[in-house]
C-alpha positions in Angstrom: 0.1 0.0 0.0 1.2 3.5 -0.9 -0.2 5.3 2.1 -0.4 9.0 2.2 1.4 11.0 -0.6 4.9 12.0 0.4 6.0 15.5 -0.6 9.5 15.3 -2.0 10.3 18.9 -1.1 10.4 18.1 2.6 13.3 15.7 2.0 16.1 17.5 0.3 17.3 20.9 -0.7 17.6 19.8 -4.3 13.8 19.8 -4.8 13.3 23.4 -3.8 11.2 24.4 -6.7 10.5 23.3 -10.3 11.7 26.6 -11.7 11.2 25.5 -15.3 7.7 24.4 -14.7 8.7 20.9 -15.7 7.7 17.8 -13.6 9.3 14.4 -14.3 6.9 11.6 -13.9 7.2 7.8 -14.0 4.8 4.9 -13.3 5.8 1.8 -11.4 3.3 -1.1 -10.9 3.6 -4.8 -10.4 6.8 -6.6 -9.5 8.8 -6.6 -12.8 10.8 -3.6 -11.8 11.7 -2.7 -8.2 12.3 0.7 -6.6 15.9 0.7 -7.6 14.9 1.4 -11.2 12.9 4.5 -10.1 15.8 5.6 -7.9 18.2 5.4 -10.8 15.9 7.4 -13.0 15.6 10.0 -10.2 19.4 10.2 -9.9 20.0 10.4 -13.5 17.6 13.4 -13.9 19.1 15.1 -10.8 22.7 14.6 -12.3 21.9 15.6 -15.8 19.2 18.3 -15.6 20.5 21.8 -14.7 17.4 22.9 -12.7 15.7 21.4 -9.7 12.5 19.7 -10.9 9.8 17.8 -9.0 10.0 14.0 -9.6 6.8 12.1 -9.2 6.2 8.3 -9.2 2.7 6.9 -9.4 2.7 3.4 -7.9 0.8 1.0 -5.8 4.0 0.3 -3.8 6.3 3.2 -2.8 8.5 1.2 -0.5 12.2 1.7 -1.1 11.9 4.9 -3.1 14.4 7.5 -2.2 13.4 10.5 -0.2 13.4 13.0 -3.3 10.7 11.0 -5.2 7.2 12.2 -4.6 5.0 9.1 -4.2 1.5 9.3 -5.5 -1.0 6.4 -5.4 -1.9 4.6 -8.7 -5.5 3.6 -8.5 -6.4 -0.1 -8.3 -7.9 -1.7 -11.4 -5.6 -0.3 -14.0 -3.9 -3.2 -16.0 -0.9 -3.1 -18.2 -0.4 0.3 -19.8 -3.6 1.8 -18.5 -1.7 3.2 -15.5 0.1 5.5 -17.9 -3.2 6.7 -19.4 -4.2 7.7 -15.8 -1.6 10.5 -16.0 -3.9 12.4 -18.4 -6.8 12.3 -16.0 -7.5 15.4 -13.7 -7.3 13.0 -10.8 -3.5 12.6 -11.4 -3.1 16.2 -10.4 -0.8 17.1 -13.3 -3.1 19.6 -15.1 -1.3 22.6 -16.5 2.1 21.2 -15.8 4.7 20.4 -18.5 5.3 16.8 -17.9 8.4 14.6 -18.9 7.3 10.9 -18.7 10.2 8.5 -18.2 
């Protein structure tokens, strides 16, 4: 279970603000990929992007994700790639943002 959303900004000075208006987003569901894959994506963005940007992971299991990753719940009932389609819904909370999906 994901539990309450965790704000990445409380964890590290790196995530002070998404100055560019960009939000980096990924979706992790099931057991094919563990949290280390998301953590590597996060570290790669942090290392290669010149500005601080919010990094959001939609998942049903946020265990093991690094502190700088904002965990948001992925609703039950989405199978296969439908979890990605959820990002376009207003419920995902990404309205009006520039999103880079990894």
